[in-house]
C-alpha positions in Angstrom: 64.0 99.8 -3.4 65.7 98.5 -6.7 63.2 95.7 -6.8 60.1 97.7 -5.7 61.0 100.1 -8.4 61.6 97.1 -10.9 58.3 95.4 -9.8 56.7 98.7 -10.0 57.6 99.3 -13.4 56.6 95.3 -14.5 53.2 95.9 -13.0 52.8 99.0 -14.9 53.8 97.1 -18.1 51.6 94.2 -17.7 48.7 96.6 -16.7 49.6 98.5 -19.8 49.3 95.6 -22.0 46.4 94.6 -20.4 44.3 97.6 -21.2 45.8 98.2 -24.4 44.7 94.6 -25.1 41.2 95.2 -24.1 40.9 98.3 -25.6 42.1 97.1 -28.9 39.5 94.3 -28.3 36.4 96.7 -27.7 37.6 98.8 -31.0 38.4 95.6 -32.8 34.4 94.5 -31.9 32.7 97.5 -32.6 34.0 98.0 -36.0 32.8 94.8 -36.7 29.8 94.9 -35.7 29.8 98.5 -37.5 30.7 96.5 -40.8 28.0 93.9 -40.1 25.0 96.5 -39.8 26.4 97.7 -43.0 26.6 94.6 -44.7 23.0 93.7 -43.2 21.6 96.9 -44.7 23.0 95.9 -48.3 21.8 92.6 -47.7 18.2 93.7 -47.0 18.2 95.5 -50.6 18.5 92.2 -52.2 15.1 91.3 -51.0 12.3 91.0 -53.2 9.2 89.9 -52.1 7.8 88.4 -55.2 11.2 86.3 -55.6 10.8 85.0 -52.0 7.3 84.1 -50.5 7.0 84.9 -47.3 7.0 81.0 -46.1 9.9 78.8 -45.4 10.9 78.0 -48.8 11.2 81.7 -49.5 13.7 82.1 -46.2 15.8 79.4 -47.2 16.1 80.8 -50.9 16.7 84.2 -49.5 19.3 82.7 -46.9 21.1 80.8 -49.3 21.7 83.4 -51.4 22.7 85.6 -48.3 25.5 82.9 -47.9 23.6 81.2 -45.0 22.5 84.2 -43.3 19.5 84.0 -41.0 16.1 85.1 -42.6 13.2 85.0 -40.3 9.9 86.5 -42.1 7.1 88.3 -39.6 3.7 89.7 -39.8 3.1 93.6 -39.0 3.2 92.5 -35.2 6.2 90.4 -34.9 4.7 87.0 -35.2 7.3 84.8 -37.2 5.7 83.5 -40.5 9.1 81.4 -41.4 12.7 81.1 -40.5 15.6 79.7 -42.3 17.6 78.0 -39.3 14.8 77.5 -36.5 13.6 74.1 -36.4 9.8 75.3 -35.8 7.9 78.5 -36.3 8.0 80.4 -32.9 4.8 82.5 -31.9 6.0 85.9 -31.8 8.8 88.3 -31.1 7.3 91.2 -30.8 9.2 91.5 -27.6 12.9 91.9 -29.3 14.3 95.2 -29.3 15.2 95.2 -33.4 11.6 94.0 -34.0 10.3 96.9 -31.9 12.4 99.3 -33.6 11.3 98.2 -36.8 7.8 98.4 -35.7 7.8 102.0 -34.7 10.7 103.6 -36.7 11.0 101.5 -40.0 14.1 99.6 -38.9 16.0 98.3 -35.9 19.2 96.5 -34.8 20.4 94.3 -32.1 23.1 92.3 -30.7 22.7 89.3 -28.8 22.8 85.5 -28.1 20.5 83.7 -29.8 18.0 81.5 -27.4 17.5 79.4 -30.4 20.6 78.8 -31.7 22.8 79.4 -28.9 25.3 82.0 -30.7 25.9 85.2 -30.6 24.1 87.3 -33.7 23.9 90.6 -35.2 20.0 91.4 -36.2 18.8 93.8 -38.6 14.9 94.1 -39.1 13.0 96.2 -41.5 9.2 97.1 -41.7 7.8 97.2 -45.2 5.3 99.3 -45.6 3.4 98.4 -42.2 2.4 95.4 -44.2 5.4 92.8 -42.8 8.7 92.4 -41.4 12.2 91.1 -42.5 14.5 90.4 -40.5 18.5 89.6 -41.3 21.1 88.3 -38.9 24.6 87.3 -39.0 27.0 85.6 -36.5 29.4 87.5 -34.6 32.6 86.6 -32.0 31.8 88.4 -28.6 34.2 90.9 -27.4 35.3 88.1 -24.9 36.1 85.7 -27.6 37.9 88.0 -29.7 40.0 88.9 -26.3 40.6 85.5 -26.1 41.9 84.8 -29.8 44.5 87.7 -29.2 46.1 86.5 -25.8 48.9 84.5 -27.6 50.1 87.7 -29.5 49.6 89.5 -26.5 51.6 86.9 -24.4 54.5 87.5 -26.6 54.0 91.1 -26.6 54.2 91.2 -22.9 57.3 88.7 -22.8 59.2 91.5 -25.3 57.7 94.1 -22.7 58.7 92.4 -19.6 62.3 92.2 -20.9 62.9 95.2 -21.9 61.4 96.7 -18.6 63.8 94.6 -16.5 66.7 95.9 -18.1 65.6 99.4 -18.5 64.5 99.5 -14.4 67.9 98.2 -13.4 69.9 101.0 -15.5 67.4 103.4 -14.2 67.6 102.6 -10.7 70.9 103.0 -10.3 71.3 106.4 -11.7 68.3 107.4 -9.8 69.2 105.9 -6.5 73.2 106.9 -6.5 72.1 111.0 -6.4 69.3 110.3 -3.7 72.0 108.1 -1.5 75.0 111.2 -1.7 72.1 113.8 -1.2 71.2 111.7 2.1 74.5 111.4 3.1 75.1 115.4 2.7 71.7 116.0 4.5 73.2 114.1 7.6 76.4 116.2 8.2 75.1 119.6 6.7 71.9 121.9 7.5 71.6 123.1 3.8 72.1 120.8 0.8 72.4 121.6 -2.5 72.0 119.5 -5.6 72.9 119.5 -9.4 69.8 117.4 -10.4 66.7 119.3 -10.8 64.6 116.3 -9.9 66.2 116.4 -6.6 65.8 120.3 -6.1 62.2 119.4 -4.2 64.0 117.0 -2.0 66.8 119.3 -1.3 64.3 122.1 -0.7 62.3 119.8 1.5 64.9 119.2 4.0 66.1 122.3 4.2 62.6 122.9 5.3 62.4 120.7 7.9 63.8 122.7 10.6 61.7 125.8 9.7 58.5 123.2 9.7 59.4 121.8 12.7 59.2 125.6 14.0 56.0 126.3 12.6 54.7 123.3 14.0 55.4 124.4 17.2 54.1 127.7 16.5 51.2 125.9 16.0 51.0 123.6 19.1 51.6 127.1 20.7 48.6 129.1 19.2 45.9 126.0 19.8 47.3 125.8 23.2 46.3 129.4 23.6 43.1 128.8 22.0 42.4 126.1 24.5 43.0 128.5 27.2 41.0 131.3 25.6 38.1 128.7 25.3 38.6 127.8 28.8 38.5 131.3 29.8 35.3 132.3 27.9 34.3 129.8 29.7 34.9 130.5 33.2 33.9 133.9 32.1 30.4 132.8 31.0 29.8 130.8 34.1 30.8 133.8 36.5 28.8 136.2 34.3 25.9 133.7 34.8 25.9 133.2 38.3 26.3 137.3 38.7 23.4 137.7 36.4 21.6 134.9 38.9 22.2 136.2 42.0 20.7 139.5 41.8 16.8 137.9 41.2 17.7 135.2 43.6 18.9 137.4 46.4 16.2 139.5 46.2 13.7 136.3 46.1 15.3 134.7 49.1 15.4 138.4 50.9 11.6 138.9 50.5 10.6 135.2 51.0 12.3 135.6 54.4 10.7 138.7 55.4 7.3 136.8 54.5 8.4 134.1 56.5 9.0 135.9 59.6 5.7 137.9 59.6 5.2 141.3 61.0 4.1 142.6 57.2 1.6 144.8 56.8 -0.8 144.3 53.6 0.9 147.0 51.4 4.4 145.6 52.3 3.5 142.4 51.8 1.9 143.2 48.1 5.6 144.7 47.5 7.0 141.4 48.5 4.7 139.2 46.4 5.2 141.4 43.2 8.8 141.8 44.1 9.4 137.8 44.0 7.0 137.7 40.8 9.2 140.0 38.6 12.5 138.7 39.6 10.8 135.0 39.1 10.1 136.1 35.8 13.4 137.6 35.1 15.3 134.4 36.2 13.0 132.4 33.8 13.7 135.1 31.0 17.7 135.0 31.7 17.3 130.8 31.4 15.6 131.2 28.3 17.9 133.2 26.8 20.9 131.4 27.7 19.2 127.9 26.5 18.2 129.5 23.3 22.0 130.8 23.1 23.5 127.1 23.2 20.9 125.6 21.2 21.8 128.1 18.0 25.3 125.8 17.2 23.2 122.6 17.3 20.1 124.0 15.5 20.1 121.8 12.6 16.6 122.3 11.0 16.2 123.1 7.7 16.1 126.7 6.6 13.2 127.7 4.2 12.1 131.3 2.3 10.9 134.0 4.7 9.7 137.1 3.6 11.8 139.2 5.5 9.8 142.6 4.7 6.7 141.1 5.6 8.4 140.2 9.1 10.0 143.7 9.6 7.0 145.5 9.2 5.2 143.3 11.6 8.3 143.6 14.3 8.2 147.3 13.5 4.3 147.8 14.3 4.9 145.6 17.6 7.4 147.7 18.8 5.9 151.1 18.1 4.4 151.7 21.6 7.8 151.3 22.5 9.0 153.9 20.4 6.0 156.7 20.8 6.0 156.5 24.8 9.9 157.6 24.5 8.8 160.2 21.5 11.1 158.4 19.1 10.6 158.0 15.2 11.5 155.4 13.4 11.7 155.7 9.5 11.3 152.5 7.4 13.2 152.0 4.3 11.7 148.4 3.7 12.0 146.9 0.1 9.1 144.6 -0.7 9.5 141.3 -1.0 12.8 140.4 0.2 13.0 136.6 0.8 16.0 135.6 2.5 16.8 131.6 2.7 16.4 131.1 6.9 13.8 130.8 9.5 11.5 132.9 10.7 12.0 132.6 14.2 15.9 133.5 13.5 15.5 135.9 11.0 12.7 137.2 14.0 15.7 137.4 16.9 17.8 139.0 15.0 16.0 142.0 13.3 14.1 142.3 17.0 17.1 142.6 18.9 18.4 145.2 16.8 15.5 147.6 17.1 14.7 146.7 20.6 18.3 148.2 21.2 18.1 151.1 19.1 15.0 151.8 21.1 16.7 150.9 24.2 19.9 153.2 24.1 18.2 155.9 22.5 17.5 159.3 23.4 14.2 160.5 24.0 12.7 162.1 21.1 15.5 160.7 19.0 15.5 158.8 15.7 15.8 155.5 14.2 15.9 154.5 10.5 15.9 151.2 9.2 16.7 149.9 5.9 16.4 146.3 4.2 16.8 145.3 0.8 18.2 142.1 -0.9 21.5 142.5 -0.1 22.0 143.9 3.8 19.9 145.3 6.7 20.7 148.1 8.8 19.2 149.7 11.9 20.7 153.2 12.4 19.8 154.9 15.6 20.5 158.6 17.4 21.1 157.2 20.8 24.0 157.2 23.1 26.8 155.4 20.8 29.6 152.8 22.3 32.6 154.2 23.1 35.8 153.2 21.2 37.4 150.8 23.8 34.1 148.9 23.9 33.8 148.2 20.0 35.4 144.9 20.5 33.1 143.7 23.1 29.5 144.7 21.5 29.1 141.1 20.0 30.2 139.7 23.8 27.9 137.4 25.8 26.4 139.9 29.2 28.1 142.8 27.3 25.8 145.9 28.0 26.7 149.5 26.4 25.2 151.4 29.3 25.4 149.3 32.9 22.6 151.2 34.1 20.2 149.5 31.4 21.6 146.0 32.8 18.3 143.7 32.9 15.8 146.8 31.9 13.2 145.3 30.3 14.4 141.8 30.6 17.6 142.8 28.8 20.3 140.7 30.1 23.4 141.6 27.4 22.6 138.3 25.1 20.7 140.0 22.4 23.6 141.1 19.8 25.5 138.0 20.9 22.5 135.8 19.7 22.5 137.8 16.4 26.5 137.6 16.2 25.9 133.6 16.5 22.9 133.4 14.2 24.7 135.7 11.5 27.9 133.2 11.6 26.3 130.3 11.5 24.3 131.4 8.3 27.5 132.2 6.6 26.2 136.6 7.0 28.3 139.1 8.2 27.3 141.8 10.8 29.0 144.6 11.9 28.9 148.2 13.9 30.0 151.6 13.5 29.2 154.1 16.6 30.4 157.4 17.9 29.9 158.1 21.6 26.6 160.3 22.5 25.9 160.6 18.5 24.3 157.2 17.4 25.3 153.8 16.2 24.3 151.8 12.8 24.4 147.7 12.7 24.4 146.3 9.1 23.8 142.6 8.5 25.0 141.6 5.2 23.3 138.8 3.6 
């Protein structure tokens, strides 16, 4: 443990020294570049076209005045006219960044290696009234070269730091490890430990919490076990409900099929048998479709889009109006215009359609339904049979129906509200119900 602490301290020290060297190098390099740019501007102020003509002699003379700085004369397009260092005149430098900036902005700077001279240079180019360009360049050390030059100093500094680190780490590990050892010994013999060192108090607290954490873990395991058991029970209940719902239409289909196969039925009886078989087949098909739809909601990963819920709600109410009129049920609409919800048309249609159809199905003849929609929520309130208090927790369960006499009527299987709940949960919405038996119910979806 002591060696680990010492090696860690040593590693951190070396890393800090290296980072400090690199950072210092970058600061020095940037400072030197900035100074070079200032000097180049001052150098450029000494240029006089009358004294230094735009030819090789002029470039050499101006370079000599600038203590050997490289001088390049170019025309307005960046074509080289003369260069104080290049062996021959080059066709053009218009693709160089400092020349582009000078052509468009009046002046430009760049730092790069010279392909002609093979050295790193700082360039400054100035546009003289759009007639010609003058570029001055001076040599500059690269950041890597500067870093290499500082290595001897860094090595000495690193050696001093390593020596100090070794001494400090040896002393520190003794003072750190001794109290920890004593605390560990007490923890083995006692259920509760204390320490006079504030730094070790978290360790003591951790040891004291050990038994409580074990108990919490056991509680968590038991809770997960209960969830698994509930899931298994829910699965069994789901299968049982499906079996029950399928058994009724299958029994009817099978019974009438046997009667038809046996013969002896008159035309009216046959017509009734065929009609019953067809109706029960459609019911069975609808049940299977509902189950598939319910199961596929969790795996539905199609992207949502903006849906005009106001238009969808009004369209659905128009479609359901005949069913409401048949029972003299009055539907009141409080629907705001242009309520846009991020979802999908079919999913919002399922939620809204299920709530309104239930409000009609479980309403009283001559009752009322109030539909309210705004950007924050949707409410569907009816004056129907209501829900008993003991059934409030089952409303959104699969295959649950408030009035068992309605089970299967108009294609209902007790999956509508379960589907609505599942869609809302997947969309991050909340669906709730308020109800009083024999007075009505109010369903609310909060977006």
